[in-house]
C-alpha positions as CSV (number, residue, x, y, z in Angstrom):
1,M,4.4,-17.6,-35.4
2,S,4.6,-14.9,-32.7
3,T,7.8,-13.4,-31.4
4,V,8.7,-13.5,-27.7
5,A,7.7,-9.9,-27.3
6,E,4.3,-10.5,-29.1
7,T,3.7,-13.6,-27.0
8,I,4.3,-11.8,-23.7
9,A,2.0,-9.0,-24.8
10,Q,-0.7,-11.5,-25.8
11,T,-0.4,-13.3,-22.5
12,L,-0.7,-10.1,-20.5
13,A,-3.8,-9.1,-22.5
14,Q,-5.4,-12.5,-21.9
15,A,-4.7,-12.1,-18.2
16,G,-6.9,-8.9,-18.2
17,V,-4.0,-6.5,-17.9
18,R,-5.2,-3.0,-18.9
19,Y,-2.1,-0.9,-18.1
20,V,1.6,-1.4,-18.0
21,F,3.4,1.3,-16.2
22,G,7.0,2.2,-17.1
23,H,9.7,4.2,-18.8
24,P,10.9,2.9,-22.1
25,G,14.3,2.1,-23.5
26,G,15.3,0.8,-26.9
27,E,15.6,-2.7,-25.6
28,V,11.8,-2.9,-24.7
29,A,10.5,-1.1,-27.9
30,H,9.3,-4.5,-29.3
31,L,7.3,-5.3,-26.2
32,I,5.8,-1.8,-26.1
33,E,4.7,-2.2,-29.7
34,G,3.2,-5.6,-28.9
35,L,1.3,-4.1,-26.0
36,R,-0.1,-1.4,-28.3
37,R,-1.3,-4.0,-30.8
38,Q,-3.0,-5.9,-28.0
39,G,-4.8,-2.8,-26.7
40,V,-2.8,-2.7,-23.5
41,S,-2.0,0.9,-22.6
42,F,1.6,1.7,-21.8
43,V,1.6,4.5,-19.2
44,L,4.7,6.6,-19.4
45,T,6.0,7.8,-16.0
46,R,8.8,10.3,-15.5
47,H,10.7,7.8,-13.3
48,E,10.8,4.1,-13.1
49,A,10.2,3.9,-9.4
50,T,6.9,5.7,-10.0
51,A,5.9,3.0,-12.5
52,A,6.6,0.3,-9.9
53,F,4.7,2.2,-7.1
54,M,1.7,2.5,-9.5
55,A,1.8,-1.2,-10.4
56,A,2.0,-2.1,-6.7
57,S,-1.0,0.0,-5.8
58,W,-2.9,-1.4,-8.8
59,G,-2.2,-4.9,-7.4
60,E,-3.2,-3.9,-3.9
61,L,-6.5,-2.4,-5.0
62,S,-7.5,-5.0,-7.6
63,G,-6.0,-8.2,-6.2
64,Q,-4.5,-8.9,-9.7
65,P,-0.9,-8.2,-10.5
66,G,0.0,-4.7,-11.5
67,V,2.7,-4.7,-14.3
68,C,5.6,-2.4,-14.7
69,L,8.3,-2.2,-17.3
70,S,11.8,-0.8,-17.6
71,T,14.9,-1.0,-19.7
72,L,18.2,-2.5,-18.5
73,G,20.9,-0.9,-16.3
74,P,19.7,2.3,-14.6
75,G,16.1,1.7,-15.7
76,A,16.1,-1.5,-13.8
77,T,17.9,-0.1,-10.7
78,N,15.4,2.8,-10.6
79,L,12.5,0.3,-10.7
80,L,13.9,-1.6,-7.7
81,S,12.6,0.7,-5.0
82,G,9.0,0.2,-6.1
83,V,9.5,-3.5,-6.4
84,A,10.9,-3.7,-2.9
85,H,7.8,-1.7,-1.7
86,A,5.5,-4.3,-3.4
87,Y,7.6,-7.1,-1.7
88,L,7.2,-5.7,1.8
89,D,3.6,-4.7,1.4
90,R,2.5,-8.0,-0.2
91,C,1.3,-6.4,-3.5
92,P,0.9,-8.8,-6.4
93,M,3.1,-7.4,-9.2
94,V,5.0,-8.5,-12.4
95,A,8.1,-6.4,-13.0
96,I,9.6,-6.7,-16.4
97,T,13.1,-5.5,-17.3
98,A,15.3,-5.7,-20.4
99,Q,18.7,-7.1,-20.4
100,L,21.7,-7.1,-22.7
101,A,21.6,-9.5,-25.7
102,T,22.7,-13.0,-24.6
103,D,25.8,-12.9,-26.8
104,R,27.0,-9.7,-25.1
105,Q,26.5,-10.8,-21.5
106,I,29.9,-12.6,-21.1
107,R,32.3,-9.7,-21.8
108,A,30.2,-6.5,-22.1
109,T,30.1,-4.1,-19.1
110,H,28.1,-1.1,-20.4
111,Q,24.8,-1.1,-18.4
112,H,25.3,-4.8,-17.6
113,L,24.1,-5.9,-14.2
114,D,23.2,-9.3,-12.9
115,L,19.5,-8.4,-12.6
116,T,18.3,-11.8,-11.5
117,R,20.6,-11.6,-8.5
118,L,19.7,-7.9,-8.0
119,F,15.9,-8.5,-7.9
120,G,16.1,-11.9,-6.2
121,P,16.0,-10.7,-2.6
122,V,13.0,-8.4,-3.1
123,T,10.8,-10.7,-5.3
124,K,9.2,-14.1,-5.0
125,A,11.1,-15.2,-8.1
126,S,13.4,-13.7,-10.8
127,I,13.0,-15.5,-14.1
128,K,15.1,-15.2,-17.3
129,V,12.8,-15.3,-20.3
130,A,13.9,-17.3,-23.3
131,A,12.3,-18.3,-26.7
132,N,11.0,-21.6,-25.3
133,N,9.5,-20.3,-22.0
134,A,8.0,-16.8,-22.6
135,A,4.4,-17.7,-22.2
136,S,5.2,-20.1,-19.3
137,A,7.2,-17.4,-17.6
138,V,4.4,-14.9,-17.6
139,E,1.8,-17.5,-16.6
140,H,4.0,-18.7,-13.7
141,A,4.7,-15.1,-12.7
142,F,0.9,-14.4,-12.4
143,Y,0.3,-17.5,-10.4
144,L,3.2,-17.0,-8.1
145,A,2.5,-13.2,-7.6
146,T,-1.1,-14.0,-6.4
147,T,-0.3,-17.1,-4.2
148,E,-0.1,-16.4,-0.5
149,R,1.7,-14.4,0.5
150,P,1.5,-12.3,-2.7
151,G,4.3,-10.2,-4.0
152,P,6.3,-9.2,-7.0
153,V,7.8,-11.5,-9.6
154,H,10.6,-10.3,-11.9
155,L,11.0,-11.2,-15.6
156,E,14.2,-10.4,-17.4
157,I,14.1,-10.3,-21.2
158,P,17.4,-10.1,-23.2
159,S,17.1,-7.7,-26.1
160,D,17.8,-10.3,-28.7
161,V,15.3,-12.8,-27.2
162,A,12.5,-10.3,-27.6
163,T,12.5,-10.7,-31.4
164,Q,13.1,-14.4,-31.5
165,A,10.2,-16.7,-32.5
166,H,8.4,-18.2,-29.5
167,V,8.4,-21.9,-29.5
168,G,7.3,-22.8,-26.0
169,P,4.0,-24.2,-24.6
170,T,1.0,-22.1,-23.4
171,R,-1.2,-23.3,-20.6
172,G,-3.2,-20.2,-19.7
173,I,-3.3,-17.8,-16.8
174,R,-4.0,-19.1,-13.3
175,F,-4.3,-17.2,-10.0
176,G,-3.5,-18.2,-6.5
177,N,-6.1,-19.8,-4.2
178,L,-6.7,-18.5,-0.6
179,G,-7.9,-21.9,0.5
180,N,-10.4,-22.9,3.3
181,A,-9.9,-23.1,7.0
182,T,-9.6,-26.5,8.6
183,A,-12.5,-27.4,10.8
184,P,-10.6,-28.9,13.8
185,A,-8.5,-25.8,14.3
186,V,-11.6,-23.6,14.1
187,G,-13.1,-25.6,16.9
188,D,-10.1,-25.1,19.1
189,A,-10.1,-21.3,18.4
190,A,-13.8,-21.1,19.1
191,R,-13.4,-22.8,22.5
192,M,-10.6,-20.3,23.4
193,L,-12.8,-17.4,22.5
194,Q,-15.7,-18.8,24.5
195,T,-13.5,-18.9,27.7
196,A,-11.8,-15.6,27.2
197,R,-13.1,-12.6,29.2
198,R,-11.4,-9.8,27.3
199,P,-10.6,-10.9,23.7
200,I,-9.2,-8.4,21.2
201,I,-9.2,-8.9,17.4
202,L,-6.0,-7.7,15.6
203,A,-6.9,-7.4,11.9
204,G,-4.2,-7.4,9.3
205,I,-3.7,-7.2,5.6
206,G,-4.5,-10.9,5.1
207,A,-8.1,-10.2,6.1
208,V,-8.3,-7.5,3.4
209,R,-7.1,-10.0,0.7
210,C,-9.8,-12.4,1.8
211,D,-12.5,-9.8,1.6
212,A,-13.3,-10.5,5.2
213,A,-14.9,-7.2,6.2
214,G,-18.4,-8.5,6.8
215,Q,-17.3,-11.6,8.6
216,L,-14.9,-9.6,10.8
217,R,-17.7,-7.2,11.8
218,A,-20.1,-10.1,12.6
219,L,-17.5,-11.8,14.9
220,A,-16.6,-8.5,16.7
221,E,-20.2,-7.6,17.3
222,A,-21.1,-11.1,18.4
223,L,-18.2,-11.0,20.9
224,G,-18.5,-7.4,21.9
225,A,-14.7,-7.3,21.4
226,P,-12.7,-4.3,20.2
227,V,-10.9,-4.4,16.9
228,V,-7.4,-3.0,16.3
229,T,-6.0,-2.9,12.8
230,T,-2.7,-2.5,11.2
231,P,-2.1,0.5,8.9
232,K,-2.5,-1.7,5.7
233,A,-5.8,-3.0,7.0
234,K,-7.4,0.3,7.8
235,G,-11.1,0.2,6.9
236,I,-11.5,-3.6,7.1
237,F,-13.5,-2.7,10.2
238,P,-15.4,0.6,9.9
239,E,-13.6,3.1,12.2
240,D,-16.8,4.8,13.2
241,N,-18.0,1.5,14.8
242,P,-18.1,1.7,18.6
243,L,-15.8,-1.4,18.7
244,A,-13.1,0.2,16.5
245,A,-10.1,0.7,18.8
246,G,-7.4,2.3,16.6
247,V,-4.4,1.5,14.5
248,M,-1.1,-0.1,15.7
249,D,2.2,1.8,15.5
250,M,0.7,5.1,14.6
251,T,0.3,8.3,16.7
252,G,-1.5,7.5,19.9
253,E,0.1,4.0,19.9
254,G,0.5,4.2,23.7
255,V,-3.3,4.4,24.2
256,V,-3.8,1.6,21.7
257,N,-1.2,-0.6,23.3
258,E,-2.6,0.0,26.8
259,L,-5.9,-1.5,25.7
260,I,-4.2,-4.5,24.0
261,H,-2.3,-5.2,27.3
262,E,-5.6,-5.5,29.1
263,S,-6.6,-8.4,26.8
264,D,-6.5,-12.0,27.9
265,L,-6.7,-13.4,24.3
266,L,-5.6,-11.9,20.9
267,L,-7.1,-13.1,17.7
268,A,-4.6,-12.2,15.0
269,A,-6.8,-12.3,11.8
270,G,-4.6,-12.0,8.7
271,F,-1.9,-10.4,10.7
272,D,1.5,-10.2,9.0
273,V,4.9,-9.5,10.7
274,V,5.8,-7.2,7.8
275,E,3.1,-4.7,9.0
276,L,4.7,-4.0,12.3
277,I,7.0,-1.1,12.9
278,K,7.7,-1.8,16.6
279,P,8.6,-5.2,18.2
280,W,5.8,-7.4,19.5
281,A,5.3,-6.6,23.2
282,F,2.1,-8.3,24.2
283,R,1.8,-11.2,26.6
284,A,-1.7,-12.5,26.0
285,P,-2.1,-15.9,24.2
286,V,-2.6,-15.6,20.5
287,I,-4.9,-17.4,18.0
288,H,-3.2,-17.2,14.6
289,L,-5.7,-17.1,11.8
290,D,-4.3,-16.6,8.3
291,A,-4.0,-18.2,4.8
292,V,-0.5,-19.2,5.7
293,P,0.9,-20.9,8.9
294,N,2.6,-18.8,11.6
295,V,6.0,-19.2,9.8
296,D,7.3,-15.8,11.1
297,Q,7.0,-16.8,14.8
298,L,6.5,-13.1,15.7
299,Y,4.4,-14.4,18.5
300,E,3.9,-17.9,19.9
301,A,0.4,-19.0,18.7
302,Q,-1.6,-21.2,21.0
303,T,-3.8,-22.3,18.0
304,E,-3.3,-21.9,14.3
305,V,-6.3,-21.7,11.9
306,V,-4.8,-21.9,8.4
307,G,-7.0,-21.0,5.4
308,N,-9.3,-18.4,4.1
309,V,-9.7,-15.7,6.7
310,A,-13.3,-14.8,5.8
311,T,-14.4,-18.4,6.0
312,A,-12.8,-19.0,9.4
313,L,-14.2,-15.7,10.9
314,R,-17.7,-16.7,9.7
315,Q,-17.3,-20.1,11.4
316,L,-16.1,-18.4,14.6
317,A,-19.0,-15.9,14.6
318,D,-21.5,-18.8,14.5
319,R,-20.0,-20.2,17.8
320,A,-19.2,-16.9,19.5
321,S,-20.5,-15.9,23.0
322,R,-20.4,-12.5,24.6
323,A,-17.2,-11.4,26.1
324,E,-16.9,-9.5,29.5
325,W,-15.3,-6.2,28.7
326,P,-16.3,-3.7,31.4
327,V,-19.2,-1.4,30.4
328,G,-17.8,1.8,29.0
329,R,-14.2,0.7,28.7
330,I,-14.1,0.6,24.9
331,A,-15.9,4.0,24.7
332,D,-13.5,5.5,27.2
333,H,-10.6,4.1,25.2
334,R,-12.0,5.8,22.0
335,R,-12.3,9.1,23.8
336,R,-8.8,8.9,25.1
337,L,-7.4,8.1,21.7
338,R,-9.2,11.0,20.1
339,A,-7.8,13.3,22.8
340,A,-4.3,12.1,22.1
341,L,-4.8,13.2,18.5
342,E,-5.9,16.8,19.3
343,P,-3.5,19.3,17.8
344,R,-1.7,21.8,20.0
345,S,-0.1,24.5,18.0
346,E,-0.7,28.1,17.0
347,G,-0.7,27.7,13.2
348,M,-2.7,25.3,11.0
349,A,-1.8,21.8,12.3
350,P,-1.5,18.9,9.9
351,H,-4.2,17.2,12.0
352,V,-6.7,19.9,11.0
353,V,-5.9,19.6,7.3
354,M,-6.4,15.8,7.5
355,T,-9.7,16.2,9.3
356,V,-11.0,18.7,6.8
357,V,-10.1,16.6,3.9
358,R,-11.8,13.6,5.5
359,E,-15.0,15.7,6.0
360,V,-15.1,16.7,2.3
361,L,-14.1,13.4,0.7
362,P,-17.1,11.0,0.3
363,R,-17.3,8.1,2.6
364,N,-16.0,5.6,-0.1
365,G,-13.3,7.9,-1.3
366,I,-9.7,6.7,-1.4
367,V,-6.8,8.5,0.3
368,A,-3.1,7.9,-0.6
369,S,-0.7,8.9,2.0
370,D,3.0,9.6,1.3
371,V,5.6,8.8,3.9
372,G,6.9,11.2,6.6
373,A,5.7,12.6,9.9
374,H,2.3,13.1,8.5
375,K,2.0,9.3,7.7
376,I,2.3,8.4,11.4
377,L,-0.4,10.9,12.2
378,L,-2.7,10.3,9.2
379,G,-2.7,6.6,10.0
380,Q,-4.7,7.3,13.2
381,V,-6.5,10.6,12.4
382,W,-8.0,9.4,9.1
383,T,-11.3,7.6,9.5
384,A,-11.6,4.7,7.0
385,Y,-14.9,3.0,6.5
386,E,-14.1,0.4,3.9
387,P,-11.0,-1.7,3.0
388,R,-8.7,-0.6,0.2
389,T,-9.6,3.0,0.7
390,Y,-6.4,3.9,2.6
391,L,-3.1,3.5,0.6
392,V,0.3,3.8,2.3
393,S,3.8,2.4,1.9
394,N,4.3,0.7,5.3
395,G,6.8,-2.1,4.9
396,I,9.6,-0.2,3.2
397,S,8.0,3.2,4.0
398,S,9.3,4.9,0.9
399,M,8.8,8.6,0.4
400,G,7.3,9.5,-3.0
401,T,4.7,6.7,-3.0
402,G,1.6,8.9,-2.3
403,L,1.1,10.5,-5.7
404,P,1.7,7.3,-7.7
405,A,-0.7,5.4,-5.4
406,A,-3.4,8.0,-5.9
407,L,-2.9,7.9,-9.7
408,A,-3.2,4.1,-9.7
409,A,-6.4,4.5,-7.6
410,R,-8.0,6.8,-10.2
411,L,-7.2,4.4,-13.0
412,C,-8.2,1.3,-11.1
413,R,-11.3,2.7,-9.4
414,P,-12.4,5.5,-11.7
415,D,-15.9,5.5,-10.0
416,R,-14.4,6.6,-6.7
417,P,-12.9,10.0,-5.8
418,A,-9.4,10.0,-4.5
419,V,-7.0,12.4,-2.9
420,A,-3.2,12.3,-2.2
421,I,-1.8,13.7,1.0
422,V,1.9,14.2,0.7
423,G,4.7,16.1,2.4
424,D,6.8,18.7,0.7
425,G,9.9,16.5,1.0
426,G,8.2,13.5,-0.8
427,L,6.7,15.7,-3.5
428,G,10.1,17.2,-4.2
429,M,11.4,13.8,-5.0
430,Y,8.9,13.1,-7.7
431,L,7.7,16.6,-8.7
432,G,7.9,15.6,-12.4
433,E,5.0,13.2,-12.0
434,L,2.6,16.2,-11.8
435,E,3.0,16.1,-15.6
436,T,2.1,12.4,-15.6
437,A,-1.0,13.1,-13.6
438,V,-2.1,15.9,-16.0
439,R,-1.3,13.8,-19.1
440,L,-3.4,10.9,-17.8
441,G,-6.4,13.2,-17.6
442,V,-7.4,12.2,-14.1
443,S,-9.3,14.4,-11.6
444,L,-7.2,14.4,-8.5
445,P,-6.7,16.8,-5.5
446,I,-3.1,16.6,-4.2
447,V,-2.7,18.1,-0.8
448,V,0.9,19.0,0.0
449,L,1.7,19.7,3.6
450,V,4.3,22.5,3.5
451,D,6.7,23.0,6.4
452,G,10.1,23.2,4.7
453,S,11.5,20.3,6.7
454,L,11.9,16.5,7.0
455,S,9.8,16.8,10.2
456,L,10.0,13.1,11.2
457,I,13.8,13.1,11.1
458,K,14.0,16.5,12.8
459,L,11.8,15.3,15.6
460,G,14.0,12.3,16.1
461,Q,17.1,14.5,16.2
462,V,15.5,16.7,18.9
463,Q,14.4,13.7,20.9
464,R,18.0,12.5,21.0
465,G,19.2,15.9,22.2
466,Y,20.8,16.7,18.9
467,Q,20.8,20.0,17.0
468,P,18.6,19.6,13.9
469,S,20.9,19.2,10.9
470,G,20.4,18.4,7.2
471,V,16.6,18.4,7.5
472,D,15.5,21.8,6.4
473,F,15.1,23.0,2.8
474,A,13.5,25.7,0.6
475,N,10.4,25.0,-1.4
476,P,9.2,26.3,-4.7
477,R,5.9,28.1,-4.7
478,F,3.9,24.9,-5.3
479,A,0.6,26.6,-6.1
480,E,2.3,28.8,-8.7
481,L,4.4,25.9,-10.1
482,A,1.3,23.7,-10.6
483,G,0.3,25.9,-13.5
484,C,3.5,25.1,-15.3
485,F,2.4,21.5,-15.5
486,G,-1.1,22.3,-16.6
487,A,-2.6,21.7,-13.1
488,T,-4.5,24.1,-10.9
489,G,-2.7,25.5,-7.9
490,V,-4.1,26.8,-4.7
491,R,-2.4,28.0,-1.5
492,V,-4.3,27.6,1.8
493,E,-3.4,28.7,5.3
494,T,-6.7,28.2,7.2
495,P,-9.1,25.3,7.7
496,D,-11.9,27.1,5.8
497,Q,-9.6,27.8,2.9
498,T,-8.6,24.1,2.9
499,R,-12.2,22.9,2.9
500,D,-13.2,25.2,0.0
501,A,-10.1,24.2,-2.0
502,V,-10.6,20.4,-1.6
503,A,-14.3,20.7,-2.3
504,A,-13.7,22.7,-5.5
505,A,-10.9,20.3,-6.5
506,L,-13.3,17.3,-6.2
507,E,-15.8,19.1,-8.5
508,R,-13.2,20.3,-11.0
509,R,-11.8,18.2,-13.9
510,G,-8.1,17.8,-13.8
511,V,-5.3,17.9,-11.2
512,T,-5.4,20.4,-8.4
513,L,-2.3,21.0,-6.2
514,I,-3.3,22.4,-2.8
515,E,-0.3,24.0,-1.0
516,A,-1.3,23.7,2.7
517,V,1.0,25.7,5.0
518,V,1.2,23.8,8.3
519,D,2.8,24.2,11.7
520,A,5.2,21.3,12.1
521,R,5.3,21.9,15.8
522,A,2.0,20.0,16.1
523,Y,3.8,16.8,15.3
524,S,5.5,17.0,18.7
525,G,2.6,18.3,20.6
526,G,3.2,22.0,19.8
527,E,6.7,22.2,21.2
């Protein structure tokens, strides 16, 4: 008879889990040993939040839950930021934490927190594992994590329960179903599109989950309608396509919003309220097309098409007629948007670094962006050609996510090159994870934009008329420090140096930290 820990490890292995990311404690030693015996690799990270960020990115890239593990007390609270990231970015995840032995939970206080209440607000469910429900708990967690809208599920395992004999039932792993669109609603949406003169498609993360790239492109080209995406949906529509009209809420949003305001019908395909940074400000009627109803009521939908986004888009494309956008209007919009992104500064602008990296990285390469001033810029400057090639924390927008996301990409998609673009503030938070990257043996260029400041916050202070305060700091010599971790370090100050460094890093085995000295004034137009 298997113990609870052994049963959980077996169930995870049967679900196809290859990695569990985490930081151990004595209370989870039995589970880690069970994973080892099942051939599931336990990936040690230097901080629990990193483990959760990696699990979230694994879930986002694969569509299957990423799994992270921590001990109780501070291990669980450290894990929480990454779980909250998965919750707000709709990443399927199973987060496992230890807990005090059941006979100590009444009076003990040392490292004792009510973890089900703590994780409850940022998960789809928080489940206490017992000897009679261990397999069922994992099976239910996988189903719930992948059911629309996907997200994290928390499992709490008391230390004494882990070694008890499992006596519960086993049903097998099931995953969520994206469903099919209902025909009557598709007909209503098709008639609205046929009578619209200037429709625009707003593509969101739900379209990515339904693998709707081909159907989205077919509909857009049949209509001759521009496509605007959310940051999480970058690449669902190739951004070199003449109908690609930019990304919402990123640099140049005024140009993007101006085009949206000209529309007389908005088709929100897989659009999710959690993806927006700014309030909804558009007046055109909306067709809501998603796997879930318009429960958030961000906008008032004239018609709701509920079901698989790819299926519905294909049905709409079959009935589409050409829209009446003025000749040259979309091309003019694309020119204006590019002009809004031109750097204006004396030193090497962050824009230039991003453009150079994009030129060197293969078309199908994956970029992981950290959070900061560069995130708002990269979200528009970076050209994405395929879905799931642009990783960013958007919902909670947590600094420190860029490097873990890139590491997860290298493990999940080893056939694709990847690069992390991070700020010096975010890298400083999780600098120890350079050792994790080196230990994992991945080949990864990490481009750190060095300006010695929390530029996004500083810019906000200046715009409010305040004196910048509490936003500047000193950095280590990153290129020199890289060698201490077993990585290669390079310092660059020009576009040509950056291009050479990134190209060499993509050819080189191992981790390369590229210290790119940038002019932060470019974030504010050079002022």
